[in-house]
MARTIDO-568052 format. One line per field, with one value per residue (C-alpha): residue in three letters; y, x, z. Coordinates in nm, 3 decimals. Example, Ala and Ser with C-alpha at 12.3 -4.5 7.8 and 13.67 -1.06 7.14 Angstrom:
% MARTIDO-568052
type: ALA, SER;
c2: -0.450, -0.106;
c1: 1.230, 1.367;
c3: 0.780, 0.714;
This chain:
% MARTIDO-568052
type: MET, LYS, ILE, THR, VAL, ILE, GLY, ALA, GLY, ALA, ILE, GLY, GLY, ASN, LEU, ALA, ARG, LYS, LEU, SER, ALA, VAL, GLY, HIS, ASP, VAL, GLN, ILE, ALA, ASP, ALA, ARG, GLY, PRO, GLU, SER, VAL, PRO, ALA, ASP, VAL, LEU, ASP, SER, GLY, ALA, ARG, ALA, VAL, ALA, LEU, ASP, ASP, ALA, ALA, ARG, ASP, ARG, ASP, VAL, ILE, ILE, LEU, SER, ILE, PRO, PHE, ASP, ARG, VAL, PRO, GLU, LEU, ALA, ALA, PRO, LEU, SER, SER, VAL, SER, ASP, GLU, THR, VAL, VAL, ILE, ASP, THR, SER, ASN, TYR, TYR, PRO, HIS, LEU, GLY, GLY, ARG, ILE, GLU, ALA, VAL, ASP, ASN, GLY, GLN, VAL, GLU, SER, VAL, ARG, ASN, ALA, GLU, LEU, LEU, GLY, ARG, PRO, LEU, VAL, LYS, ALA, TRP, ASN, ALA, ALA, LEU, ALA, GLU, THR, GLN, ARG, THR, LYS, GLY, VAL, PRO, ALA, GLY, THR, PRO, GLY, ARG, ILE, ALA, ILE, PRO, VAL, ALA, ALA, ASP, SER, PRO, ARG, ALA, ARG, ARG, VAL, ALA, MET, GLN, LEU, VAL, ASP, ASP, THR, GLY, PHE, ASP, PRO, PHE, ASP, ALA, GLY, VAL, LEU, ALA, ASP, SER, TRP, ARG, GLN, GLN, PRO, MET, SER, PRO, ALA, TYR, CYS, THR, GLU, LEU, THR, LEU, GLU, GLU, MET, GLY, LEU, ALA, LEU, ALA, ALA, ALA, ASP, ARG, ASP, LYS, ASP, VAL, ARG, VAL, ARG, ASP, SER, MET, MET, GLU, ARG, PHE, ALA, ALA, LEU, GLY, ASP, ALA, PRO, SER, LEU, GLU, ASP, VAL, VAL, GLU, MET, ASN, ARG, ALA, ALA, HIS, ARG;
c2: 5.840, 5.496, 5.298, 4.942, 4.783, 4.478, 4.261, 4.176, 4.141, 4.360, 4.687, 4.629, 4.536, 4.845, 5.071, 4.914, 4.955, 5.311, 5.446, 5.293, 5.422, 5.783, 5.741, 5.626, 5.360, 5.080, 4.743, 4.492, 4.205, 3.919, 3.669, 3.384, 3.508, 3.728, 3.461, 3.493, 3.856, 3.858, 3.955, 4.232, 4.409, 4.452, 4.582, 4.948, 4.897, 4.775, 4.507, 4.197, 4.152, 3.921, 4.033, 4.032, 4.295, 4.499, 4.755, 4.862, 5.220, 5.322, 5.655, 5.496, 5.149, 5.062, 4.773, 4.610, 4.284, 4.152, 4.342, 4.047, 3.989, 4.341, 4.272, 3.999, 4.277, 4.412, 4.238, 4.335, 4.697, 4.718, 4.854, 5.097, 5.462, 5.690, 5.909, 5.634, 5.687, 5.366, 5.351, 5.103, 5.017, 4.737, 4.702, 4.493, 4.243, 3.990, 3.742, 3.723, 3.730, 3.654, 3.874, 4.105, 4.210, 4.543, 4.661, 4.525, 4.731, 5.049, 5.073, 5.243, 4.992, 5.162, 5.287, 4.921, 4.834, 5.125, 5.009, 4.650, 4.757, 5.007, 5.292, 5.566, 5.482, 5.662, 5.533, 5.565, 5.380, 5.170, 5.352, 5.279, 4.947, 4.778, 4.802, 5.171, 5.222, 5.019, 5.183, 5.526, 5.720, 6.038, 6.343, 6.617, 6.876, 6.632, 6.713, 6.454, 6.311, 6.060, 6.148, 5.920, 6.015, 6.018, 6.022, 6.047, 6.208, 6.346, 6.635, 6.547, 6.182, 6.288, 6.524, 6.249, 6.004, 6.266, 6.334, 5.962, 5.937, 6.218, 6.028, 5.728, 5.936, 6.045, 6.363, 6.329, 6.445, 6.549, 6.336, 6.452, 6.242, 5.863, 5.848, 5.999, 5.737, 5.537, 5.770, 5.599, 5.242, 4.987, 5.066, 5.438, 5.686, 5.765, 5.400, 5.276, 5.520, 5.703, 6.056, 6.377, 6.603, 6.826, 6.531, 6.356, 6.600, 6.570, 6.190, 6.172, 6.407, 6.188, 5.871, 5.696, 5.421, 5.205, 5.230, 5.176, 4.853, 4.729, 4.809, 4.633, 4.321, 4.303, 4.344, 3.980, 3.954, 4.272, 4.163, 3.827, 4.010, 4.166, 3.832, 3.626, 3.892, 4.242, 4.526, 4.787, 5.031, 4.786, 4.756, 5.132, 5.194, 4.929, 5.109, 5.448, 5.320, 5.196, 5.558, 5.717;
c1: 4.766, 4.924, 4.683, 4.681, 4.366, 4.431, 4.121, 3.900, 3.570, 3.264, 3.412, 3.765, 3.625, 3.404, 3.697, 3.925, 3.661, 3.566, 3.916, 4.055, 3.754, 3.843, 4.204, 4.401, 4.671, 4.510, 4.645, 4.438, 4.576, 4.406, 4.552, 4.430, 4.640, 4.587, 4.380, 4.112, 4.032, 3.697, 3.728, 3.468, 3.683, 3.948, 3.714, 3.796, 4.172, 4.278, 4.550, 4.559, 4.897, 5.054, 5.026, 5.404, 5.434, 5.126, 5.275, 5.583, 5.606, 5.245, 5.092, 4.795, 4.722, 4.363, 4.309, 3.976, 3.998, 3.822, 3.906, 4.070, 4.301, 4.445, 4.739, 4.858, 4.969, 5.234, 5.514, 5.405, 5.361, 5.682, 5.886, 5.624, 5.729, 5.609, 5.465, 5.229, 4.872, 4.725, 4.346, 4.154, 3.798, 3.741, 3.484, 3.481, 3.196, 3.254, 3.007, 3.223, 3.584, 3.557, 3.596, 3.897, 3.942, 4.111, 3.828, 3.563, 3.730, 3.699, 4.002, 3.905, 3.908, 4.150, 4.369, 4.416, 4.502, 4.745, 4.928, 4.952, 5.069, 5.313, 5.207, 4.941, 4.607, 4.312, 3.959, 3.734, 3.467, 3.378, 3.051, 2.864, 2.723, 2.896, 2.579, 2.547, 2.903, 2.840, 2.515, 2.474, 2.788, 2.706, 2.902, 2.998, 2.726, 2.440, 2.158, 2.130, 2.477, 2.565, 2.852, 3.129, 3.329, 3.708, 3.927, 4.307, 4.570, 4.762, 4.581, 4.761, 4.653, 4.298, 4.292, 4.419, 4.155, 3.881, 3.973, 3.952, 3.614, 3.497, 3.639, 3.422, 3.105, 3.047, 3.086, 3.384, 3.321, 3.618, 3.565, 3.877, 4.149, 4.165, 4.078, 3.740, 3.666, 3.466, 3.185, 3.170, 3.208, 2.922, 2.638, 2.661, 2.405, 2.653, 2.709, 2.542, 2.252, 2.309, 2.331, 2.407, 2.701, 2.469, 2.334, 2.665, 2.804, 2.494, 2.504, 2.870, 2.803, 2.512, 2.722, 2.704, 2.961, 2.759, 2.438, 2.614, 2.773, 2.433, 2.285, 2.575, 2.535, 2.162, 2.215, 2.175, 1.839, 1.715, 1.850, 1.673, 1.347, 1.373, 1.309, 1.496, 1.585, 1.590, 1.653, 1.925, 1.654, 1.528, 1.874, 1.937, 1.599, 1.674, 1.998, 1.829, 1.543, 1.785, 1.866, 1.523;
c3: 13.877, 13.909, 14.125, 14.252, 14.391, 14.611, 14.617, 14.321, 14.505, 14.460, 14.588, 14.457, 14.118, 14.111, 14.192, 13.933, 13.663, 13.751, 13.806, 13.488, 13.292, 13.380, 13.272, 13.573, 13.530, 13.732, 13.838, 14.032, 14.238, 14.416, 14.662, 14.440, 14.148, 13.839, 13.667, 13.937, 13.847, 13.661, 13.296, 13.323, 13.585, 13.316, 13.045, 13.112, 13.092, 13.437, 13.438, 13.655, 13.828, 14.082, 14.443, 14.483, 14.207, 14.294, 14.532, 14.333, 14.207, 14.267, 14.369, 14.544, 14.681, 14.768, 15.010, 14.933, 15.126, 15.438, 15.755, 15.929, 15.629, 15.606, 15.845, 15.604, 15.368, 15.608, 15.420, 15.064, 15.179, 15.381, 15.091, 14.964, 14.953, 15.231, 14.956, 14.841, 14.964, 15.106, 15.136, 15.352, 15.241, 15.492, 15.771, 16.087, 16.103, 16.385, 16.234, 15.920, 16.038, 16.408, 16.712, 16.746, 17.107, 17.043, 16.817, 17.053, 17.326, 17.123, 16.894, 16.569, 16.283, 16.046, 16.332, 16.422, 16.062, 16.033, 16.346, 16.224, 15.878, 16.022, 15.794, 15.769, 15.610, 15.461, 15.531, 15.224, 15.020, 15.325, 15.394, 15.071, 14.959, 14.668, 14.460, 14.543, 14.424, 14.109, 13.999, 14.154, 14.067, 13.874, 13.748, 13.990, 14.028, 13.972, 14.219, 14.496, 14.435, 14.709, 14.942, 15.071, 15.385, 15.372, 15.685, 15.714, 15.932, 15.634, 15.460, 15.136, 15.150, 15.232, 14.933, 14.701, 14.822, 14.797, 14.435, 14.361, 14.532, 14.304, 14.006, 14.097, 14.083, 14.443, 14.646, 14.882, 15.239, 15.451, 15.763, 15.945, 16.103, 16.111, 16.480, 16.391, 16.126, 16.383, 16.282, 15.940, 16.068, 16.059, 16.134, 16.204, 16.065, 15.784, 15.691, 15.372, 15.396, 15.064, 15.202, 15.018, 15.102, 15.305, 15.504, 15.564, 15.820, 16.035, 16.015, 16.117, 16.409, 16.521, 16.549, 16.886, 16.939, 17.175, 16.973, 16.642, 16.769, 16.886, 16.546, 16.373, 16.583, 16.508, 16.135, 16.039, 16.216, 16.051, 15.713, 15.742, 15.803, 15.456, 15.285, 15.029, 14.773, 14.921, 14.681, 14.724, 14.826, 15.092, 15.247, 15.245, 15.407, 15.673, 15.756, 15.772, 15.985, 16.252, 16.338, 16.335;
């Protein structure tokens, strides 16, 4: 597939590396220009391109930028074909990007982004830590393979995104329509807890909007309690413990 990743941070870089390594035609764009894309992101064959050229003639576009910046892509995406699958990996953290009233009042994160962009979105790769995505992808069929939820209104778009999740080394879980993607938002039981396919459905069903927001808003205090250099395992355990 012809794929563009917009955003060369930890998750965008991971996706560009992994998807190009398995044979996809991958471009990666960053708002700071092609020269800002780290060299190691391109080692598997991905190409750095200018943002203005990134969305042309692509099968899939993956948005891997901060949540509050996603609406800035409305113009670059305005001419993209309706057939192009656009995937949102972002998460709303008020302490990082500021408060957004609509989301605070209950609007689902990626539903908000879809409305502001004026096109359908898929929600995927948001519910796994960047380090989990970088280090824990394994071939399909491996026992204990970690699952990643995928939500979209279009069954075709959801299938495409699920195949790409599989290509990055994780079991894709069909999480239903975009309006249900609040169940994989920070800090739900399914969010960054490294669950298997069998565990993921139970975690999504256990999501509680009010509780999950409280857990999200206490995250910095709980993270600080882990010390100066918490391991990936420490962070995953912290997230799991919040829902026991």
